[in-house]
N, C-alpha and C positions, 0 to 999 in steps of 0.2 A: 405444484412444484416444480420447477425450471429443472431439467434433467442435467446435473454434470456434465460437462465434457473434459477430452483429458487430452493433455500438448504437451510433449516431451514427459512423459509419466506423471504430468503434475496434473489435478484434477483443479479444473476452472471453475465459474460457476455462472455461465451467457448470460448477467443481467444487465440492463442499462442502468444508468444512473438513477433513472425515476424509481426505478424498482427497488433499486438499492438504498435509496433512503427510506423508503414504504418498510422495506422488509428491516432496517434497524428501528422507529417507528413503531414496528409492531411489536420489536422484541422487549423494547420499554414499556407498553402498555400491556402487554403478556408478563411481564415480569421476567421477563426469558433473559439467557445469556450469549451476545452472539462473539467471537473474535473475528475477525476479520484482517486476511494475508493479503497484500498486494504483491503483484510481479509486473516488472518489466523486463527486457532484455538482457539487461546484467544480472538483475537476482536469480532467472533463470539458468542464465551459465555457472554462476556461485553455489547454485544450491548443488547441480552437481558434483561441485567439488568440496561442497561443506556438508557433509551429511546432518549434522544438527539443526544447519538451516532449513534443510530440505525435510527435515519429519518437521520441525515447529509448524514451518510455512504449511504442510500437509494437512497438519492437524488443524489449524483455522475452521471455523463454520462456514465462511464465507472466505471465496479466492478469487481473485477478482484483477483482471484485466488491467496492468494501472499505465504499461507504454503501448504507445500507438503500431511498436514491431510488432508487442505478440499478438496483435488484432490481425495484422496483415499476416504473420506467420500461419496462424490461423486460418485464414482466408485459401492459403496456398498448400495447405494441407490437408484441408477439407475439415476444420473445426469452424463448428459457428459460434461465433463470439461476437455480440452485435454492435457493440462498441468501446470505446477505451471509459473505463470510469476511472478516471485520474485522481487520485490518492488528495492530493490539495481542493479541489473541485469536491469530491466527496466530501470534506472535510468545512468546509464555508457552509454548504448546505446545509450539513446538521447543524453547525453553530446558528443557522437561518432558523429552521425548526425548531431546535432547543432555546429561541427566546421567544419564540409564538407559544411554544407550549409549557414553558415553565419549567425546562428542563434542566436539572443543575449539570454542571461540565466539570473536568480535572485536565490539566492541561501541565503535561510530563515532560520536560525535556528543554535541549539548549545551556546554553549559558544563562546563566542568572540575568546580566544585564540583555542580553539578547530578551530572553523569558520578558523583565518585568516592558520593553518596547514593545514585544508582541499583545500584551494583558491593553497597554495604551491602546493600541492601534484597534482590539478588539472592541475596549469599552467606547471608543468613538463609533463604531461601523454595530455595532451590538448593544444599546446601552441597557437593554434591559434583561441580557442575558445573566442569569443567575452563575458565576464561576463560584462552585465548591470550595476548590483548590487549586493549587498549582505549587510545581516544586523546579528547580531544573536539574538536567539529562545525567549529572555529573554524581556518582555513585558505584560502590562497590558492588558485586554479587552479595557481601556478606550484610547490606543496605535493602536488599531489595524487597525481603519478608516486611521487613518495618514500614518500608513505604507501601507498602499494597495492603497494611492494613490503615496505616494511613486515610490512604483512599476510600476505604471503605467507610470508616469513621466519619468521611466529611460527604457519605450518603449521596456521591455523585452518579449519575444513572451513564453519563458518557464520558469515556476515558480514551483523549487524545495525547499519544506518543508521539514528541517529537527529537527521535533518537535514527541515528541510524543501524542498518544492519550492519552484523544479525543481533544486536544489541535489544532490538525492541521484538523481534521475533521472537528473541529467547523468555524475554522475562515477559512479552504474553501466554509463553508456550507455559511456563514453570507459576503465573502469578497470576494471570490473567481471571480468573474465577475466583483467589483470595478478593479482591479487588472489588468485589461486590458490582462493577458496573455492568449495565445491561448489553451495551457496546464499547469495543476495544478497540479502536483504531489506529493502527501507526504511521504515522502522517509525515517519517521523513524530515529532510529539510524545510515543510512548511511553513514551521514557525521563525526560521530565518527570511521568507519572503514576503510573510506576512508584518515581521517588525520591520522589514524595508533594506535590511541590511545584503539580502541577495535579491535580484529583478527576475523574476517571470518570462517565459519567451514570448513572445506575441501569438496572439490567436494565429497567425498562417502557418509558423515557425511548429506550435504544435501541431496543428492538421496535417502539418507534410513530417512529420516524425521526427523532429529536428532539433526538439526542445533538448538533447542530451549535449548536441553541439553548442547553444547557444549560453550553457552552462559552461560547457570548455572554452568558450571564450572567456567570458569572467572569472575562470578561474582555471588556466589553462597546465600550470605547473601541478595541481593535486589534481584534475581530472583529466585532463588529457590524455594519457598514457593508460588511465585505466579505461577508462571509454573507447577508446581505441582498440583497447585485447578484447573486453566483453563485446564489444558489436560485431568485432570480425569472427571472433569464438561464438555469436549468435549466429551469423551465417552460417557458417560451417556445419551449426547442429540440426537449422533448417533445410538445406541441402542434402544432408546424412539423410535426415528422417524422410526427405520427398524419394531420394531412390528406396530406401525402404520398403516404404507403402508404394512405388508404382510396380505392376507387375514386371514381369518379363518380357519380351517382345516373344514368342512363340520364334524358332529354329525354323531356317527354309527349308531344312532338310529333314524336317520332323517328319513321320508317317502318320497317318490316322486311321 
């Protein structure tokens, strides 16, 4: 098993996309349960401000670098992360694998109309995929137990959470095991993208680490200040960590 790396005090699994997909399929085959945590620059910043979020992510069985900035920061700080494992790409890979292997899935999240549009897109792209159940992501804390039980009753083996942070992480930490799903993967805004509500950045933007900027151009009022604030904070975190890890130069007056 690949040894975990630590970045900003957060344990990360240095896996490629192919390795991650295989780990998930192995969990289904063995009847094990895996909860997946995804971190990007913004989430790493927010984890320092929100102890509950930090605890929920750290408690996941796999914690992966969802953002390119996280991979780059790792390289600067000497932390080996082979590649970005984007949540939406992992989502699509697992849907494809589930269709081939006849693994039932459950989709939880988004507004009802968005969820219905996404289900329509999924049925076109993965016509043989077995969707065991679905539900919108608008519910109170008091509903979480009943929702987890409904997922368990569906006998879904892959559970995808199309909800924002920290709601999806808190649900996973509190009820992931109760759902009975072998793999619980929080996919954030992927439901909106798959439904066609928002557009994903072109591949070249993704490789340049500018996917956040592309999203900001689509929703400047909602995302502009948030991304600028968290990205600046992440840069400061990286610089401070680099300074902390760099040995002090010996004094010219030091005697040996």
